[in-house]
C-alpha positions in Angstrom: 0.4 -0.2 -0.1 1.3 3.3 -0.9 0.9 6.4 1.6 0.1 9.6 0.0 0.3 13.0 1.8 -1.3 16.3 0.5 0.5 19.5 0.6 -1.1 22.9 0.2 -1.0 26.1 2.0 -3.4 27.0 5.3 -7.1 27.0 4.4 -8.0 31.0 3.1 -11.2 30.3 4.3 -14.3 28.4 3.4 -14.4 29.1 -0.2 -10.5 27.9 -0.8 -10.8 26.2 -3.9 -7.3 24.8 -3.0 -7.7 23.2 0.0 -11.9 22.1 -0.6 -10.0 20.1 -3.5 -7.2 18.3 -1.0 -10.1 17.8 1.1 -12.0 16.4 -1.1 -9.1 13.9 -2.7 -8.0 13.4 1.1 -11.8 12.0 1.5 -11.6 10.1 -1.5 -8.4 8.2 -0.6 -8.6 7.6 2.8 -10.2 4.2 3.5 -8.3 3.2 0.1 -7.5 -0.7 -0.3 -4.5 0.6 -2.5 -3.5 4.1 -1.8 -3.4 5.4 2.1 -4.2 9.4 2.3 -2.7 10.8 5.2 -4.7 13.4 7.8 -4.3 16.7 5.8 -1.5 19.1 8.0 -1.1 22.8 8.0 2.3 22.6 8.2 4.2 25.2 10.3 4.7 28.7 7.6 6.2 31.9 7.7 4.1 34.4 6.2 6.3 36.6 3.6 5.6 40.1 2.1 7.4 38.9 -1.2 7.1 34.9 -1.4 3.4 34.7 0.2 4.8 32.2 2.8 7.3 29.6 3.5 7.3 26.2 5.6 9.2 25.8 8.5 11.8 23.3 7.0 11.9 20.1 9.5 7.9 19.4 9.8 8.0 19.7 6.2 10.7 17.4 5.9 9.9 14.9 8.5 6.2 15.0 6.8 7.9 14.2 3.2 9.6 11.6 4.4 7.0 9.3 6.3 4.7 8.8 2.4 5.8 7.5 -0.8 3.7 9.6 -2.6 3.9 13.5 -2.2 0.9 15.6 -4.2 1.9 19.1 -3.8 -0.4 22.1 -4.7 0.5 25.8 -5.2 1.7 28.2 -7.5 3.4 31.2 -6.9 4.5 31.0 -3.7 8.4 29.6 -2.1 6.4 26.9 0.0 5.4 25.6 -3.2 9.2 25.4 -4.1 10.5 24.2 -1.3 8.1 20.9 -1.3 9.1 20.4 -5.0 12.4 20.3 -3.7 12.1 18.0 -0.9 10.3 15.7 -2.2 12.9 15.4 -5.3 15.4 15.6 -3.2 14.4 12.7 -1.1 13.5 10.2 -3.6 9.8 10.7 -3.6 6.8 10.3 -6.5 5.9 13.6 -6.7 2.3 15.2 -8.3 2.2 18.5 -9.2 -1.0 20.7 -9.3 -0.9 23.8 -9.8 -4.6 25.3 -9.3 -3.1 27.7 -12.3 -4.2 31.2 -13.4 -3.2 33.0 -16.5 -0.4 35.7 -15.0 -2.6 38.1 -16.0 -5.3 37.6 -13.6 -3.1 37.4 -10.6 -2.7 40.0 -7.8 0.8 41.1 -8.6 1.2 39.9 -12.3 4.2 40.5 -13.1 6.3 39.6 -9.9 4.2 35.9 -10.4 5.4 35.9 -13.7 9.1 36.4 -12.5 8.6 33.8 -9.8 7.0 31.0 -11.6 9.3 31.3 -14.9 12.7 31.6 -12.7 11.7 29.5 -9.2 8.5 27.2 -9.7 9.0 26.0 -13.6 12.6 24.6 -13.1 11.4 22.6 -10.0 8.6 21.3 -11.8 10.3 20.2 -14.7 13.3 18.6 -12.3 11.1 16.9 -9.6 7.4 16.6 -10.6 6.4 13.2 -11.9 3.2 14.1 -13.0 1.1 17.4 -13.5 -2.8 17.2 -12.8 -4.5 20.1 -14.8 -8.0 21.1 -14.5 -8.7 22.7 -17.4 -7.8 22.8 -21.4 -5.8 26.4 -20.9 -3.6 24.9 -18.0 -3.2 21.7 -19.9 -1.8 23.5 -23.1 0.8 25.6 -20.6 1.9 22.7 -18.9 2.1 20.7 -21.7 4.5 23.6 -23.4 7.3 22.3 -20.8 6.1 19.1 -19.6 5.7 15.6 -20.6 3.6 13.9 -18.6 0.3 16.3 -18.3 -3.2 14.4 -16.6 -6.4 17.1 -17.5 -8.9 15.6 -14.7 -11.5 17.8 -13.8 -13.0 18.4 -9.8 -16.6 15.9 -9.2 -19.3 16.3 -7.5 -20.2 15.3 -4.5 -24.2 15.7 -3.6 -25.1 18.0 -1.0 -28.1 17.0 1.6 -31.2 19.3 1.2 -32.8 18.1 4.2 -36.5 18.6 3.0 -38.2 19.2 -0.5 -37.2 23.3 -1.0 -39.5 25.3 -3.5 -38.0 27.4 -6.4 -38.1 31.2 -5.9 -38.3 32.1 -9.4 -36.4 35.5 -8.8 -33.9 34.8 -6.8 -30.1 34.8 -7.7 -27.0 33.6 -5.6 -23.6 34.4 -5.3 -21.2 32.5 -3.1 -17.6 34.0 -2.6 -16.1 36.1 -0.8 -17.1 39.5 -1.1 -14.2 41.5 -0.9 -11.9 39.7 -3.3 -11.8 41.8 -6.5 -11.4 38.4 -8.5 -14.9 37.4 -7.5 -16.0 41.0 -9.3 -19.1 41.3 -6.9 -19.8 44.8 -8.0 -21.6 42.9 -11.8 -24.3 42.1 -9.2 -24.9 45.9 -8.5 -25.8 46.6 -12.5 -29.3 44.0 -12.1 -32.3 46.7 -11.4 -33.1 47.6 -8.1 -36.1 45.4 -6.4 -36.2 43.0 -9.7 -34.0 40.1 -7.9 -33.6 38.8 -5.0 -30.2 38.8 -4.6 -28.6 36.3 -2.2 -24.6 36.5 -0.9 -22.7 34.0 0.8 -19.3 34.4 2.0 -17.3 37.1 4.0 -16.7 40.5 3.8 -18.3 44.0 3.8 -21.4 43.9 1.5 -22.6 47.4 0.1 -26.2 47.7 1.5 -28.8 47.0 -1.3 -32.7 46.6 0.2 -32.9 43.5 -2.5 -29.2 41.6 -0.9 -29.5 39.3 1.9 -26.0 38.5 3.2 -25.2 35.1 4.7 -21.7 34.3 6.4 -20.5 31.2 8.0 -23.5 29.1 7.5 -23.5 25.2 7.4 -23.7 23.0 4.6 -27.2 22.2 4.9 -27.9 25.7 5.1 -25.9 26.3 1.8 -27.5 23.6 -0.1 -31.3 24.8 0.9 -30.0 27.9 -1.0 -28.6 26.3 -3.9 -31.5 24.3 -3.9 -34.1 27.5 -3.6 -32.1 29.7 -6.3 -33.1 29.8 -9.6 -30.0 30.9 -10.9 -26.1 31.0 -9.6 -24.1 33.9 -10.7 -20.3 33.5 -11.2 -19.2 36.7 -12.4 -15.3 36.2 -11.9 -12.1 37.6 -13.3 -11.3 33.8 -13.4 -12.1 30.8 -12.1 -9.6 27.6 -13.0 -12.4 25.4 -12.2 -15.3 26.4 -10.4 -17.3 24.2 -7.8 -19.9 26.5 -7.3 -20.7 25.9 -10.7 -20.6 22.0 -10.2 -23.1 22.2 -7.4 -25.3 24.7 -8.8 -26.3 22.3 -11.5 -26.2 19.0 -9.9 -28.7 20.3 -8.1 -30.8 21.8 -10.4 -30.1 25.0 -10.6 -28.8 27.0 -13.7 -25.7 29.0 -13.7 -24.6 32.4 -15.7 -20.5 32.7 -15.9 -18.0 35.3 -17.1 -15.9 33.6 -19.7 -13.0 33.1 -17.6 -15.1 30.6 -15.8 -13.0 27.5 -16.9 -15.2 24.8 -16.2 -17.0 25.8 -19.1 -14.6 23.7 -20.8 -16.6 20.6 -20.4 -20.1 22.0 -20.6 -20.4 22.0 -24.3 -23.6 20.5 -25.1 -25.2 20.4 -21.7 -28.1 22.6 -20.5 -27.9 24.8 -18.0 -25.8 27.6 -18.2 -24.8 30.5 -20.0 -21.7 32.7 -20.4 -21.4 36.8 -20.5 -18.4 38.7 -21.5 -16.2 39.4 -18.4 -17.4 43.1 -16.8 -19.9 44.1 -19.4 -22.8 44.7 -17.3 -25.4 45.2 -20.4 -24.6 41.9 -21.6 -24.7 40.3 -17.9 -28.1 41.4 -17.4 -29.3 40.1 -20.6 -28.4 36.1 -19.9 -29.6 37.0 -16.4 -33.1 37.1 -17.9 -32.5 34.6 -20.4 -30.8 31.6 -17.5 -32.8 32.2 -14.8 -35.3 29.4 -14.0 -33.5 27.4 -16.9 -33.3 23.4 -17.2 -30.5 22.0 -16.3 -28.9 18.6 -17.5 -28.3 17.4 -14.3 -28.2 14.0 -14.9 -25.6 14.5 -17.2 -23.7 16.5 -14.8 -23.9 14.0 -12.0 -22.4 11.2 -14.5 -19.8 13.0 -16.2 -18.0 14.6 -13.0 -19.3 11.4 -11.1 -17.0 10.8 -8.1 -16.6 6.6 -8.9 -15.4 7.9 -12.7 -12.8 10.5 -11.4 -11.6 8.4 -8.5 -10.4 5.9 -11.0 -8.5 8.7 -13.4 -6.7 8.8 -10.1 -6.0 6.0 -9.3 -4.6 5.0 -12.3 -2.2 8.7 -12.2 -1.1 7.2 -8.5 -0.4 3.4 -8.9 1.5 3.2 -12.3 
C-alpha cells in the first residue's frame, strides 16, 4: 500500500478552492485499499511579503519522509518551491497540481510571472513526475514544458438538502469572498433594484442594497438549501480555474451564469443549464440573467460526467502507475 500526503497552504476561508480540492481527495482515498491518504496537515508556515509564505523546514521534511507519494498544490509561493525541492531530494514520487491562473489574473502579475518562470517552472520540470491540470488552458500551458500532464476535472459530491425546497423564481445566488476583487461582486450591482432577490454567501463587507441578503459562516445544509431555492447562480469572476460553485449548482438543478473566464465551461459543451457573459460587461450580464434564470439543467449528465467514482478511477491510475 502506498502512503500519500497532500501539501497545500493553510485554507484562506470556506471558499478556498485548493483546500476544498485537497480535502475532497483525502475523503476519496482515506479508506482506499491501495492508496492510503494521510490526514491533511497545515504545516508550520511563515508569512512573507514577497513569497507569500514558506514552511518551517523540519516539519515539512519529516512529513515528506513518512510518505511514498507527495501531491503538492500551489502556484506562486515559496512553500510550493520548498515542497517540490525536498520531495525530489528525498526520492519521492511527486504529483503537482498548480491550480493555475493566467499571470494577468494574479494580484501581482509581473512578480508572479517572474517567480514562476525563475523558481517554480524549473522545479516542476526537474522534480514533478506528473502534473495534474483541471482545464484546457492550464493543460496547454504545462504541456509546453512537461511530458506527463494529466487533465482531470473536479467531481460532484451531492450536498444533502434536508427537505423539499421550492424554487424562488426571482432568487439569484452568489457565493464567494465578497471583498476579493477576483470574484467581481460589483457586477451584481448592475441588476435593476428590486427585480430580483439576491443572496450573497461569503465573508467581507457587502455594500447595502434593499434586495441583497448576506449569509456568513453558514452550515453545509443551509448552503445546499440556498442552492436548491435559487433560480440562478451567478459567477462573474475575473478568473476561475474550474468552479466548484458552478458544479454544485448544476448538480442540484440550478442554472448558472458565468463570465467567459470561468473554465468549467471547457467541460460543458452541449449541456443545458448554463450561459456565458462577457466579463465586466454589465449590459450583457443583465441580458443573460434574464435569459438564463429558471432554465432547465441537464443534471443527470452533470452527475454522470463529474461522478466521484469515474474521477477516482483516473486518480487511482495516476497514483498507481
